[in-house]
C-alpha angles and dihedrals in degrees: 000000000000097000090128088072089071091062094086090260097190139031119266132201134195144154120247109215088182134355119189118184121191115191128200126201116218130174105275096236090064097046092047089066090063098061133067120257092249090068128067123221114246104226141185123220087353086278112074135062121190139226118193128202110202120195113189134182099209124194130195096357108184144137111292113271096022117123115260090248087073093054127102133213120233142166107228131193121190132186112206141169122219108242145157130225129200115205128209091271092056095253113145121213128190120218150115133293117216118241098165145324138213135192140183095234130068089211090064092046091051097046094036092057092048096051103029143036091229097117099231124196128181119239142157111274124179129180122189134177130206130168096334096319127105132199129200117187143161123190094195095048098037097241123156121166126164120179144154114257104245115252102170096266123128112288123194120230112249115272109267095018111153091222125095095210143353093267089061091043092053091073089069100041103099163199093128125196095261135051119195132201130178128189116218112256095022127109094216141087122212113218125197117186121209124207119199141181134205092020108175111149118204121204113247129210108225114204101178131011137177129158115176090197089064091046092054089061087070096223126161132217091024110175132188101240105178146328127213135179134201127186136203100009124163106219133192132186119203122222111280121260130200124227128183119249112254099198 
């Protein structure tokens, strides 16, 4: 009855204290099975598709225009596929397709699943820092990530990355301007546009990584492709809009 509420019915703003995005390269034929037919896989070298895991320390998340006192702080984890969408006017947009989302607060799970299609679950999420290293882990969700906090020094690309350098890798770092969702059986795509400021990603050296969510997808030849971090970013999501599928 109130399904329209899930279509991101109002604009939202927040402040990203820290956003770390880890991206995996997977043979495109495997990733293509994870997205609806109305979206096109965004590929590199006509060989690789990409799945991003975004981990965000979010402050003062609230409806746009509300005073900061009404905002809430959350740790958010999102699993996304890099895709493209062509609208009925032939305009192509590049963005991310939602596979799943997690948070450290039941309040965010509850409200997130009322006002979005992002499939939130609540889990334990802990982040610790020690001597220039940081660790993010979740026992319930099977997450283990150890990395060096970026300090501007030279960072090697991950072993096996399909990219030749960090400039090439930056194209698949996320988040991208658009997020797409599609409900099975519908002929529509919901598009949410994000607007950001002060976006200067720094390459991150990942030392250990495990995401059980990725493992449950049963993919093969999964490679860590890149990792980037941004800090202190005002962020704003526009009200969602619906477009018809064109294929």
